[in-house]
C-alpha positions, 0 to 999 in steps of 0.5 A: 782759738777756734770758734766752733759756733760759726762757719770757718771755711772762709779763708780755706783755699779749696774751691770746694770748701769755698762753695760752702763758706756761706752755709748756715752750718758751722763748718770746720776744717779737719785738724787735731784741734777740732778733734780735741774740741769734740773730745772735750765736749763729748760731741760726735763729729759729722764729716762731709767729704766731696769735691768741687765738681761733684753733682750730688754734692751740690744737690745735698748742699742746696737741699740740706746745708743751705737749709737753716732748719737742717743746719740748726740740727747739725750745729746743735748735735755735731761738730761739723767738718768739711773735707775736699777729697782731692786735698785729702785723699788719705781721709777719703780712702780711710772713710770710704773704706769705713763706709764699705765696712759698715754698709757692705757696698761701694761708697761715693760722694758726697760721703757723710760719715759720723765719727765719735769724739776721737775721730773714729767712724761708727756709721755713715752714708753717701747722699741723704735727701731732704725728705724721705724718698726711694727708701732713703730717710730724710737727712734730718731724720738721720741726724736725730737718730744718730744723735739719739744713738750716740747719747744712749750708747756713747761708751759702747760706740767709743769702745768699738775703736779696736774692732773697727781698726782690726776690720779695716786692716788689710789681710795678706798671705805669705805667698812669694809667687803666683800665676797672675793670668788666672786673676785676669781670667776671672776679671774677664768674666765680669766684662761686657762682651757686647758693650764694653767695660764691666757689665751693667750700669753705670759704666766707668772706663776702668783704665787701670784694668784695661791698661793691664789687659793691654800689657798682657796682650803685648806680652802674650799676643793673646787676642782675648786681652786686646779685644776688651780694650778695643771695644772700650776705646771704640765705645768711649771715642764714639758715644756720649761719654766723649765730648765730640765738640771740644774733646775729653771724656766725662766721668762715667755714663749712667746707662750701659750704652755709654750714651748719657754721661755724668757730665763732669770732666775730671783730670784724672780720667782724661790723662788716663784716657790719653795714656791708654789710647796712646798705648793702644795706638802703638798696637792699632794705629788708626787715624780715627783714634789718633785724632781723638788722642790729639783733640783730647790733649789739645783740650786739656792743654787749653782748657785745664790750664790754671794761673800757674800754667799747670793743670787744674782738677775738674770741670763741673757737671752743672751750669746755670743750675742744670746738669749737662746744660753746657754739653747738650743741644736742642734738636731745633738748634742743630738740625739745620747745620749742613750735613750734620746727620752724616756725622751724628745720630739725631732724633727730633725727640732727643736721647736724654730728657728731650735734649740731644747728647751727640753720638758720633757716626764719623768725625765731623769736619772742622766747619760743623764742629765750629758751628756746634761750638758757637752754639755752646759758646752762648751758654755759661761754662761749667765751674772749673776747679783750678787747684793743682794736684801734683800726682795728676800733673805728673801723670799728665807728663807721662801721658804726653810722653806716651802720646809723643810716640804716636804724634811726634810732629806735635812736640808733645815731648817738648811740652812734657819737659816744659811742664816738668820744669814748672813742677820742678820750680814749684815743687821739687826745688821748693816743697813737694806737696799735693795741693795747697798745704805744704804739710800735706803730700801723699805716696801717689805724688812721689810715685807719679813724679818719679814715674814721670822722671823715669819716662823723661829720662828714657825718652830724652836720654838725659840722665839728670832725670834718672838721678833726680828719680833715684834721689826722690826714691830714697826720700819716699822710702824714708817718709812712707815705707813701713819696714815691718810690713814691706809696704808704703803707707798712703800719707807720711809717717809723721802725719798722724791725724787719722785714727788708722794708718792708711795702706792702699794696695788697690786701684781707685780713681788713679793707679795704685801708689804701691804698684807704681812705686814697684815699677819705679824701683824696677826701672831704677834698678833697685831690685832688692827693694823691689823684691821686698815690695813684690813679695808683700803685694803678692800676699795681698794679691792672693786675697784682694785679686781683682781690685789690684790690676796695676799691681798685677802688671807691676808684679809681672814686670818684676818677674820678667825682669828677674828672669832676664827678659827684655821687657818694659812696664808696657809689656814685652813687645813694645819698645823692647 
């Protein structure tokens, strides 16, 4: 029996939920039982979604969830549910989509959604401050207003379910084929030709887009597709988003010059950075970039390892109560390092809140990096979310294999095989699961696992990997494929604990699962299945276009193979 009058997070394995186990809020975990309790009591649900390394999640937790007065309102008015987005990306996808529907703007974390007693959203926001500021109402004001609205309009809110489902449902046209390059041409207009990435701030690396541009450069030899990739890579590797001391990149920068990072380091960003950089180095092989590639791989392989000898999820942005404290320097503590100004831009006034974020002129020698690391080592390291996510660890295997082509003496192929053996033992031979729960697995877990097996097979010529990939393809079609829509849903068909069946066709923090599955099917020679999925994605592409960059690449790959061209998923000129 669930006691909704207390905080029930204490036994949940999620590091994020563990951060909230002592809140005075009566937090619950997502389950059908909780929704039944809400329904029985005619009580709305407050759903809070975040992750362990999220800075603004910490801010809202300290301001509101640790505040007794705020917690009293939450406990009185709502059934309160806390979700780790990295454990339940399907929930995050559905409710981020709902937020965008309600607010006509992009979402983010923390995500704060208000659901009716059946688990259907009716309003929401992201971060709410403790006190009203910058045009945002205080969180306590929001709680009171939502409670009042639900009390007065409960039946009207509940009856909106079908309208919300209809609005969230993806649209597609019956388009069997289309020219894909115009989609890229439109996207190029949104890019910053001077600073790289999309125009304006904040600056996200957008690896999905730039991998697709590189693919089309390899196919067409058109410089307009290569130039944005070159600019992005130069900015990332030299500016503040990159950690020049230890390696790896931050999530994004808050400014348009790539200087001031949002300091958290996510596994999904770094493995995609390695993938893009290694593929770029196959075109432009410069020593500067290969050194950055090597440094980032070594950083992940050392610092992201968890107790299972797999990779954890993320490093927090904060340490000792301050954002970025571990990564920034005082001018005085580094100014006396011999010749440091030859390698980094230094200003006595700093470049962020009177502190120095390192901006590189050229790669510093080992001696300087060791001195910088010694200063850093006196500080407390940011919190590390050690949970394993299957999809990202499989993406890591593919990244290592790609990097092996650039740095063959580093034994990255051997490392990739060792990682797969650990995954095979823990997941493939046991139970394929996303993270902690044996009941929870997603399309992306299968998609990137099959992709890694295809990469291993192609590189080692050991066809046992290909055989395993085919077996898993059959399994994922059985568990995730919607026959009457010719598309894969995000969660298993038997996992029906959401009001809406999530079908994801766009790129998010990682490449889209449907697009990766299309590439997998083609590489395995399952062309009948690939044809149906291609036709479906073409229909969605006609409407959603720029949100589907990996699908653009995948559909073009199918078209090339169908026409008998000698191409692979990286383009028509690499390894062809």
